[in-house]
PAPATOR-871648 format. One record per atom (N, C-alpha, C): residue number from 1; residue in one letter; atom name; x, z, y negated. Coordinates in steps of 0.1 Angstrom, whole numbers, plus 5000, padded with zeros to 4 digits. Layout:
<sites>
NUM / a / CA / X / Z / Y .
...
</sites>
This chain:
<sites>
1 / x / N / 2302 / 2382 / 4299 .
1 / x / CA / 2307 / 2390 / 4288 .
1 / x / C / 2313 / 2379 / 4279 .
2 / x / N / 2310 / 2380 / 4268 .
2 / x / CA / 2315 / 2375 / 4255 .
2 / x / C / 2321 / 2378 / 4245 .
3 / x / N / 2334 / 2379 / 4243 .
3 / x / CA / 2341 / 2386 / 4232 .
3 / x / C / 2342 / 2375 / 4220 .
4 / x / N / 2337 / 2379 / 4208 .
4 / x / CA / 2339 / 2369 / 4196 .
4 / x / C / 2348 / 2376 / 4184 .
5 / x / N / 2357 / 2369 / 4181 .
5 / x / CA / 2368 / 2372 / 4173 .
5 / x / C / 2366 / 2364 / 4161 .
6 / x / N / 2363 / 2369 / 4151 .
6 / x / CA / 2362 / 2359 / 4138 .
6 / x / C / 2376 / 2359 / 4131 .
7 / x / N / 2383 / 2352 / 4128 .
7 / x / CA / 2395 / 2350 / 4122 .
7 / x / C / 2392 / 2349 / 4107 .
8 / x / N / 2401 / 2354 / 4096 .
8 / x / CA / 2397 / 2352 / 4082 .
8 / x / C / 2411 / 2353 / 4078 .
9 / x / N / 2417 / 2340 / 4075 .
9 / x / CA / 2429 / 2338 / 4072 .
9 / x / C / 2433 / 2338 / 4058 .
10 / x / N / 2425 / 2346 / 4050 .
10 / x / CA / 2428 / 2348 / 4034 .
10 / x / C / 2435 / 2361 / 4034 .
11 / x / N / 2447 / 2358 / 4022 .
11 / x / CA / 2455 / 2370 / 4019 .
11 / x / C / 2448 / 2382 / 4013 .
12 / x / N / 2451 / 2393 / 4018 .
12 / x / CA / 2445 / 2405 / 4015 .
12 / x / C / 2457 / 2410 / 4008 .
13 / x / N / 2469 / 2411 / 4011 .
13 / x / CA / 2477 / 2417 / 4003 .
13 / x / C / 2494 / 2414 / 4007 .
14 / x / N / 2502 / 2417 / 4001 .
14 / x / CA / 2516 / 2414 / 4006 .
14 / x / C / 2527 / 2422 / 4000 .
15 / x / N / 2539 / 2423 / 4009 .
15 / x / CA / 2550 / 2433 / 4003 .
15 / x / C / 2564 / 2427 / 4010 .
16 / x / N / 2573 / 2434 / 4003 .
16 / x / CA / 2587 / 2429 / 4006 .
16 / x / C / 2596 / 2441 / 4008 .
17 / x / N / 2605 / 2437 / 4017 .
17 / x / CA / 2618 / 2444 / 4019 .
17 / x / C / 2628 / 2434 / 4012 .
18 / x / N / 2643 / 2439 / 4013 .
18 / x / CA / 2650 / 2431 / 4009 .
18 / x / C / 2655 / 2418 / 4017 .
19 / x / N / 2648 / 2417 / 4026 .
19 / x / CA / 2652 / 2407 / 4037 .
19 / x / C / 2638 / 2397 / 4042 .
20 / x / N / 2627 / 2407 / 4039 .
20 / x / CA / 2613 / 2398 / 4046 .
20 / x / C / 2603 / 2401 / 4036 .
21 / x / N / 2592 / 2392 / 4040 .
21 / x / CA / 2579 / 2394 / 4032 .
21 / x / C / 2567 / 2392 / 4043 .
22 / x / N / 2559 / 2403 / 4041 .
22 / x / CA / 2551 / 2407 / 4051 .
22 / x / C / 2535 / 2402 / 4043 .
23 / x / N / 2528 / 2396 / 4051 .
23 / x / CA / 2517 / 2391 / 4043 .
23 / x / C / 2504 / 2395 / 4052 .
24 / x / N / 2494 / 2404 / 4046 .
24 / x / CA / 2484 / 2411 / 4053 .
24 / x / C / 2472 / 2400 / 4050 .
25 / x / N / 2465 / 2399 / 4064 .
25 / x / CA / 2455 / 2388 / 4063 .
25 / x / C / 2442 / 2395 / 4063 .
26 / x / N / 2429 / 2390 / 4060 .
26 / x / CA / 2418 / 2399 / 4055 .
26 / x / C / 2411 / 2400 / 4070 .
27 / x / N / 2417 / 2394 / 4078 .
27 / x / CA / 2414 / 2399 / 4096 .
27 / x / C / 2419 / 2409 / 4101 .
28 / x / N / 2432 / 2413 / 4096 .
28 / x / CA / 2438 / 2426 / 4101 .
28 / x / C / 2454 / 2421 / 4106 .
29 / x / N / 2454 / 2408 / 4107 .
29 / x / CA / 2470 / 2404 / 4112 .
29 / x / C / 2480 / 2403 / 4100 .
30 / x / N / 2490 / 2404 / 4106 .
30 / x / CA / 2501 / 2404 / 4095 .
30 / x / C / 2515 / 2396 / 4098 .
31 / x / N / 2518 / 2390 / 4090 .
31 / x / CA / 2526 / 2377 / 4091 .
31 / x / C / 2539 / 2381 / 4083 .
32 / x / N / 2551 / 2382 / 4091 .
32 / x / CA / 2564 / 2387 / 4085 .
32 / x / C / 2573 / 2377 / 4089 .
33 / x / N / 2580 / 2371 / 4076 .
33 / x / CA / 2590 / 2359 / 4077 .
33 / x / C / 2602 / 2362 / 4069 .
34 / x / N / 2612 / 2356 / 4071 .
34 / x / CA / 2625 / 2361 / 4065 .
34 / x / C / 2623 / 2355 / 4050 .
35 / x / N / 2630 / 2362 / 4039 .
35 / x / CA / 2630 / 2356 / 4026 .
35 / x / C / 2641 / 2345 / 4026 .
36 / x / N / 2648 / 2345 / 4037 .
36 / x / CA / 2661 / 2333 / 4036 .
36 / x / C / 2653 / 2320 / 4034 .
37 / x / N / 2642 / 2322 / 4042 .
37 / x / CA / 2632 / 2305 / 4044 .
37 / x / C / 2627 / 2302 / 4031 .
38 / x / N / 2626 / 2311 / 4019 .
38 / x / CA / 2621 / 2309 / 4006 .
38 / x / C / 2631 / 2311 / 3997 .
39 / x / N / 2639 / 2303 / 3992 .
39 / x / CA / 2652 / 2306 / 3982 .
39 / x / C / 2643 / 2311 / 3969 .
40 / x / N / 2634 / 2302 / 3963 .
40 / x / CA / 2629 / 2310 / 3950 .
40 / x / C / 2627 / 2325 / 3952 .
41 / x / N / 2618 / 2327 / 3965 .
41 / x / CA / 2617 / 2343 / 3967 .
41 / x / C / 2628 / 2351 / 3967 .
42 / x / N / 2637 / 2345 / 3976 .
42 / x / CA / 2651 / 2355 / 3979 .
42 / x / C / 2657 / 2357 / 3967 .
43 / x / N / 2658 / 2348 / 3956 .
43 / x / CA / 2665 / 2350 / 3943 .
43 / x / C / 2658 / 2354 / 3932 .
44 / x / N / 2645 / 2356 / 3934 .
44 / x / CA / 2635 / 2363 / 3923 .
44 / x / C / 2636 / 2378 / 3924 .
45 / x / N / 2636 / 2384 / 3911 .
45 / x / CA / 2638 / 2400 / 3911 .
45 / x / C / 2623 / 2405 / 3919 .
46 / x / N / 2625 / 2419 / 3921 .
46 / x / CA / 2615 / 2426 / 3927 .
46 / x / C / 2602 / 2424 / 3917 .
47 / x / N / 2603 / 2424 / 3906 .
47 / x / CA / 2593 / 2424 / 3898 .
47 / x / C / 2586 / 2411 / 3899 .
48 / x / N / 2594 / 2400 / 3900 .
48 / x / CA / 2588 / 2386 / 3897 .
48 / x / C / 2582 / 2385 / 3914 .
49 / x / N / 2587 / 2390 / 3924 .
49 / x / CA / 2580 / 2389 / 3937 .
49 / x / C / 2567 / 2396 / 3936 .
50 / x / N / 2566 / 2408 / 3932 .
50 / x / CA / 2551 / 2416 / 3932 .
50 / x / C / 2542 / 2410 / 3920 .
51 / x / N / 2545 / 2397 / 3911 .
51 / x / CA / 2537 / 2392 / 3904 .
51 / x / C / 2530 / 2377 / 3910 .
52 / x / N / 2524 / 2382 / 3921 .
52 / x / CA / 2518 / 2372 / 3929 .
52 / x / C / 2501 / 2370 / 3923 .
53 / x / N / 2496 / 2359 / 3931 .
53 / x / CA / 2482 / 2358 / 3927 .
53 / x / C / 2477 / 2351 / 3940 .
54 / x / N / 2464 / 2352 / 3944 .
54 / x / CA / 2461 / 2344 / 3955 .
54 / x / C / 2457 / 2328 / 3950 .
55 / x / N / 2458 / 2318 / 3960 .
55 / x / CA / 2455 / 2303 / 3955 .
55 / x / C / 2448 / 2301 / 3966 .
56 / x / N / 2441 / 2288 / 3962 .
56 / x / CA / 2434 / 2280 / 3971 .
56 / x / C / 2423 / 2291 / 3978 .
57 / x / N / 2415 / 2298 / 3969 .
57 / x / CA / 2404 / 2304 / 3974 .
57 / x / C / 2409 / 2319 / 3986 .
58 / x / N / 2423 / 2321 / 3983 .
58 / x / CA / 2426 / 2332 / 3992 .
58 / x / C / 2435 / 2325 / 4002 .
59 / x / N / 2438 / 2314 / 4006 .
59 / x / CA / 2445 / 2308 / 4018 .
59 / x / C / 2459 / 2302 / 4012 .
60 / x / N / 2462 / 2308 / 4002 .
60 / x / CA / 2476 / 2306 / 3995 .
60 / x / C / 2481 / 2315 / 3988 .
61 / x / N / 2493 / 2315 / 3985 .
61 / x / CA / 2499 / 2326 / 3974 .
61 / x / C / 2506 / 2318 / 3965 .
62 / x / N / 2505 / 2324 / 3952 .
62 / x / CA / 2510 / 2316 / 3941 .
62 / x / C / 2517 / 2328 / 3932 .
63 / x / N / 2532 / 2323 / 3929 .
63 / x / CA / 2540 / 2331 / 3920 .
63 / x / C / 2544 / 2323 / 3908 .
64 / x / N / 2536 / 2324 / 3897 .
64 / x / CA / 2538 / 2317 / 3885 .
64 / x / C / 2552 / 2315 / 3877 .
65 / x / N / 2555 / 2327 / 3877 .
65 / x / CA / 2570 / 2328 / 3873 .
65 / x / C / 2578 / 2321 / 3877 .
66 / x / N / 2581 / 2317 / 3891 .
66 / x / CA / 2591 / 2313 / 3897 .
66 / x / C / 2587 / 2300 / 3903 .
67 / x / N / 2574 / 2294 / 3901 .
67 / x / CA / 2567 / 2281 / 3908 .
67 / x / C / 2569 / 2280 / 3919 .
68 / x / N / 2564 / 2292 / 3927 .
68 / x / CA / 2564 / 2289 / 3942 .
68 / x / C / 2549 / 2292 / 3944 .
69 / x / N / 2547 / 2284 / 3959 .
69 / x / CA / 2535 / 2283 / 3961 .
69 / x / C / 2536 / 2285 / 3978 .
70 / x / N / 2529 / 2293 / 3985 .
70 / x / CA / 2530 / 2293 / 4000 .
70 / x / C / 2516 / 2292 / 4006 .
71 / x / N / 2513 / 2284 / 4017 .
71 / x / CA / 2501 / 2284 / 4022 .
71 / x / C / 2500 / 2295 / 4033 .
72 / x / N / 2489 / 2302 / 4036 .
72 / x / CA / 2489 / 2310 / 4049 .
72 / x / C / 2492 / 2299 / 4064 .
73 / x / N / 2487 / 2288 / 4062 .
73 / x / CA / 2487 / 2277 / 4075 .
73 / x / C / 2502 / 2276 / 4076 .
74 / x / N / 2510 / 2273 / 4065 .
74 / x / CA / 2525 / 2271 / 4069 .
74 / x / C / 2531 / 2282 / 4072 .
75 / x / N / 2528 / 2297 / 4068 .
75 / x / CA / 2532 / 2309 / 4073 .
75 / x / C / 2530 / 2309 / 4089 .
76 / x / N / 2516 / 2307 / 4091 .
76 / x / CA / 2513 / 2310 / 4107 .
76 / x / C / 2519 / 2300 / 4115 .
77 / x / N / 2524 / 2289 / 4110 .
77 / x / CA / 2532 / 2277 / 4116 .
77 / x / C / 2549 / 2280 / 4118 .
78 / x / N / 2551 / 2290 / 4109 .
78 / x / CA / 2565 / 2295 / 4106 .
78 / x / C / 2572 / 2283 / 4099 .
79 / x / N / 2564 / 2276 / 4090 .
79 / x / CA / 2573 / 2267 / 4080 .
79 / x / C / 2583 / 2269 / 4071 .
80 / x / N / 2592 / 2271 / 4071 .
80 / x / CA / 2601 / 2274 / 4058 .
80 / x / C / 2602 / 2264 / 4048 .
81 / x / N / 2606 / 2270 / 4036 .
81 / x / CA / 2607 / 2258 / 4026 .
81 / x / C / 2613 / 2246 / 4030 .
82 / x / N / 2610 / 2234 / 4024 .
82 / x / CA / 2617 / 2220 / 4027 .
82 / x / C / 2629 / 2222 / 4028 .
83 / x / N / 2634 / 2227 / 4017 .
83 / x / CA / 2649 / 2227 / 4019 .
83 / x / C / 2657 / 2233 / 4029 .
84 / x / N / 2652 / 2241 / 4034 .
84 / x / CA / 2654 / 2250 / 4046 .
84 / x / C / 2650 / 2243 / 4059 .
85 / x / N / 2641 / 2238 / 4058 .
85 / x / CA / 2638 / 2233 / 4070 .
85 / x / C / 2646 / 2219 / 4074 .
86 / x / N / 2652 / 2212 / 4063 .
86 / x / CA / 2661 / 2200 / 4066 .
86 / x / C / 2672 / 2205 / 4072 .
87 / x / N / 2674 / 2219 / 4068 .
87 / x / CA / 2688 / 2221 / 4076 .
87 / x / C / 2687 / 2226 / 4090 .
88 / x / N / 2676 / 2229 / 4094 .
88 / x / CA / 2673 / 2234 / 4106 .
88 / x / C / 2678 / 2221 / 4119 .
89 / x / N / 2684 / 2227 / 4128 .
89 / x / CA / 2688 / 2217 / 4137 .
89 / x / C / 2676 / 2212 / 4146 .
</sites>
């Protein structure tokens, strides 16, 4: 028996709570990460967070007002912003 699963790691939608961002992918997966990993998003207003746009053919997310860019690949790896990564033990 062959099982074929096709992944599509492009962004379909995203949403925020006070502490987390959840990114829905085209293939049905959802990635949830803490906002504390991304200080620009953490400090942005809810309105600024909502004004995102797909980047890199949908494999990334861009927030023009706060000059933030995230890649789906980085989110899947669990990679925080560089300044947060430097502080991790």
